C-alpha positions as CSV (number, residue, x, y, z in Angstrom):
1,M,-28.5,-5.6,64.8
2,S,-26.9,-2.5,63.4
3,G,-29.1,0.9,62.7
4,K,-28.7,0.1,59.0
5,K,-31.7,-0.8,56.7
6,N,-31.2,-3.7,54.3
7,H,-34.3,-3.4,52.4
8,G,-35.1,-7.1,53.4
9,R,-32.3,-8.9,52.5
10,P,-30.0,-10.3,54.9
11,L,-26.4,-9.3,55.3
12,P,-24.0,-11.9,54.5
13,P,-21.7,-12.8,57.1
14,A,-19.3,-10.8,58.7
15,E,-16.2,-12.2,57.6
16,T,-16.9,-12.4,53.8
17,R,-18.2,-8.4,53.8
18,W,-15.7,-5.9,52.3
19,K,-13.5,-4.3,54.2
20,K,-12.7,-0.7,54.7
21,G,-10.1,0.3,52.4
22,V,-9.8,-2.6,50.0
23,T,-10.9,-2.7,46.8
24,G,-13.4,-5.2,45.3
25,N,-11.5,-5.0,41.8
26,P,-8.0,-5.4,42.5
27,R,-7.1,-5.4,39.0
28,G,-9.2,-2.8,37.8
29,R,-11.1,-2.5,34.8
30,P,-10.5,-4.9,32.0
31,K,-8.5,-3.6,28.8
32,K,-10.7,-2.2,26.0
33,Q,-11.0,-4.7,23.1
34,D,-9.9,-3.4,19.7
35,S,-12.7,-1.7,18.2
36,L,-13.6,-1.0,14.5
37,T,-13.4,3.0,15.5
38,S,-9.8,2.4,17.4
39,L,-8.4,0.5,14.5
40,L,-9.6,3.1,11.9
41,K,-8.0,6.1,14.4
42,E,-4.9,4.1,14.3
43,E,-4.7,3.5,10.5
44,I,-5.8,7.0,9.8
45,A,-3.0,8.1,11.5
46,K,-0.2,6.7,9.5
47,I,1.6,7.7,6.1
48,C,-0.5,6.9,3.2
49,P,2.4,4.5,1.5
50,A,1.4,5.5,-2.2
51,D,1.5,9.4,-1.4
52,R,4.6,10.9,-2.7
53,E,4.6,13.7,-0.3
54,K,4.2,11.2,2.4
55,R,0.7,12.8,3.8
56,T,-1.0,10.6,6.3
57,W,-4.5,9.1,5.3
58,K,-6.4,11.6,7.5
59,E,-4.4,14.5,5.6
60,L,-5.6,12.9,2.1
61,V,-9.4,12.1,3.4
62,V,-9.8,16.0,4.1
63,R,-8.3,16.9,0.9
64,A,-10.6,14.6,-0.8
65,T,-13.6,15.9,0.9
66,L,-12.7,19.8,0.2
67,Q,-12.1,18.5,-3.5
68,L,-15.6,17.1,-3.6
69,A,-17.3,20.3,-2.2
70,M,-15.7,22.4,-4.4
71,K,-16.9,20.3,-7.2
72,G,-20.7,21.0,-5.9
73,N,-21.0,17.3,-4.0
74,A,-23.8,18.8,-1.4
75,T,-22.9,15.9,1.0
76,A,-19.3,16.9,1.3
77,L,-19.8,20.4,1.3
78,K,-22.5,19.8,4.2
79,E,-19.8,17.8,6.4
80,V,-17.5,20.7,5.9
81,W,-19.8,22.9,6.5
82,E,-20.8,21.3,10.0
83,R,-17.2,20.6,11.1
84,L,-16.4,24.5,10.6
85,D,-19.8,25.9,12.0
86,G,-21.0,23.3,14.0
87,K,-24.8,22.0,13.1
88,T,-27.3,24.5,12.8
89,L,-30.0,24.0,15.7
90,Q,-33.5,24.5,14.5
91,T,-35.0,27.0,16.6
92,E,-38.6,26.9,15.1
93,R,-41.5,26.2,17.4
94,L,-44.7,24.9,16.5
95,Q,-47.6,26.7,18.3
96,L,-50.8,26.0,17.8
97,G,-53.6,28.2,18.7
98,G,-56.8,30.3,17.4
99,T,-56.9,33.6,17.1
100,D,-58.0,35.5,20.5
101,G,-56.6,32.5,22.4
102,K,-59.7,30.2,21.0
103,Q,-59.3,26.6,20.5
104,V,-58.5,25.2,17.1
105,L,-60.3,22.5,15.6
106,I,-58.7,19.7,13.8
107,K,-60.5,17.8,11.1
108,V,-58.7,14.2,10.0
109,V,-60.6,13.2,6.6
110,Y,-59.7,9.4,5.5
111,G,-59.6,9.0,1.9
112,D,-62.8,10.6,-0.5
113,Q,-65.0,10.3,3.0
114,D,-66.0,13.4,4.7
115,G,-66.4,12.9,8.2
116,A,-68.2,9.4,7.7
117,S,-67.5,6.1,9.5
118,Q,-65.3,3.9,7.3
119,K,-67.0,0.4,6.4
């Protein structure tokens, strides 16, 4: 037996083991199926047939989003802002601690009961 550990599993017969330098997947990875995202990316890059200026759908979506943002649409404005500057990171931290390093006592009150057990 060779010095390799097989973790309790028996090795397959030598004639059926992988040969050095031969791939186990000769045809490669299967082609990716058309997804909704890939179809949308293809379509949005095409020229809009109804547009007189022959702009792409992507250009029209950008223009429409900008127009909505200029009219005060908060969602469109947020989208434009995040695309330009990136999403803002929330850096606040919650630190619990009493004054002078003393413990903080938190009391939970349910309804009108003040520390009494629920029935």
